[in-house]
N, C-alpha and C positions, 0 to 999 in steps of 0.2 A: 504494500500500500504506500503510495507516494504521500509525503507530508507537504502540505501547501502553506506551511507557516513561513513567515519572513522574519528573520532575526533583525534587530535594529541596525546592526552593523552592515546588513545587506541593503538597507534603505538609506542610511545616513549618507549625505553628499550627493544623492541622485538629483538630477534636474526634475523640476515639477513643471509639467506642461498641461494645457487643456486638451481635450480631445480634438479641438480645432487646430492644435499646433502652436498656440500662443505660450511663450515661455513666461513662467511666474517667478522662478528663483530655484533655490536648492534646499533640500531637507537639512535642517540644522539639528532638530530634536523632535521628540514627540511628547505629548502630554497624555496621561492616562489616569483612570480611576484606580486608586491603590487597593481598594477592597476587592473589586471584581476583576481588575486587570484590563477592563475595557479601554480601548484606545479612543481618545477624544479628538486631538488635533495634531497636525504637523506644524512645527515651528519653522518658519521660512527664513533663510539667510540669502544675502546677495540678491535682493528682490529687483525685479525689472520695473520700469515705469508703468507698464500695463497693469500690474497688480494693484497699484494705487487707485485705479478706476473702479475696483470691485468693492470697496468699502467693507473690508473684512475685519473681524474682531482682532484686537491686539492685546498683547500682554501688558503688564504694568511697566515694562521696560521698552514698550513700543515695538515689539517684535510682532510680525504678522502671523496669524494663525489660519490654517486651512482645516476645516472639519474633516475628520477621518472618513465620515460617511460620504464625502464627495469623491473619494478615490474609486476609480473604475478598474485600474490595473497597475501592477508594479512589475516592471521588467527592466529594460535599460533606462527607462524614465518612470517617474510616478505620474500617471495620467489621471487627471481629475475632470469631472463634469462641471463646466462653468455655470450651468443652470443651477446646480446644487450649491454654488457659492454665493449666489445673489439673494 
């Protein structure tokens, strides 16, 4: 049986793009619920100007967050649905 889990070090540093191909930045970190282990957000580094148009939630240190529920696929890139970001 193949394990479909992705370890954080396999995601860290990957480019985040929309399914339309717009670049948003790179994965810096993740946030998660400590009790359940549920993943909540990706923390984005090296953001592009395009991401500023999306009005996404930010941390108290002004880092942009992308909801984990917006992720469509993880491969060479982390692909997100722009509709789920708005």
